[in-house]
N, C-alpha and C positions, 0 to 999 in steps of 0.2 A: 280532756283534764289536764290540768298540768300540774307539776309542781303543791306546792302547798293545799290548794284544793280537792288537789287527790288525794293528799296525806290524812285531812279529815275527812274522807269519804270515808276510805279502808279506817281509818279508827274509831265510825261508828257511828259517821253520819254528818249533817249537818243541822245539829241542835239549835243551831242561834236562828233557822226558820223552819224549827219546829218541825225538821222533814227528817225524820231514824231512818238511811238507806240502810243500813243493819237489819232491821224489823220488818222493811219491806218485803228486802232479798226473802230472810225465810218462809216470809207469808206465802208469797206468789213461788217461792218452789214446795209449799205445802198443800196452796189450790191448784199446782199441777197436777191430774192426774193420767202415767202415761199410759198407754194400750195392754204392756204387759199387766200391771197392776191391778187394773180392772179387768184384765182378761182371770188374773188368781183371783182376783177378790170372788169374780162372777163363782169360777171350778168350787173353791170352796165352801162359799153357802151352798149352788148344787149337792152338790157330797151332804151338806148335814138334810137340808129340804127335801131330797130326794128317800131318802132314809125315812124321812117320818113320811109323806105321802106312800113309798112303797108297804110298810107295815098297815098304815091305814086301808092301805086296798087290800090287802093281804087280810083286815081284821073284815073287814065289808066285805070282799070275795069265799074265802079262806081258800084261798087259791095258791101257792106259790107263783103259777108259774103266770099268772093273768097280772100277781100286781107286781112281779120282774118287770110285766111286758106294758104297766103303766106308768111303772119311774122310768123304763128304759125312755119312753118316748117323750113323759115330760125333763126330765133331764136335760134335755135338746132342744124342745121349744123353750124352758125356761132358759136355759143360759144362752142363749143367744135372746131370748125376750129385754134380760140383763143387762149383756154387756152395751145395748143399743142405748140401754135407760142412762148407763153411766156415760157414754159418751155425751150423752145431750143436755 
């Protein structure tokens, strides 16, 4: 891209042809999911969901140790599944 065409694209796109490259670039950027972002989302959700599971397990079993064991295994199993889900 040279000269005038480059200036037009940098200024907001190719409106003559109905194509806004600025908007498209922003939307493309938002659609991208990095591995780090997927992992961060998975971790934060797992803390919330595992807390819920652990509390429910405690209510059902009445045993703190059993509830924590269930929460421990559930955390890692669902973290891996969520990460795979986000990447597909």
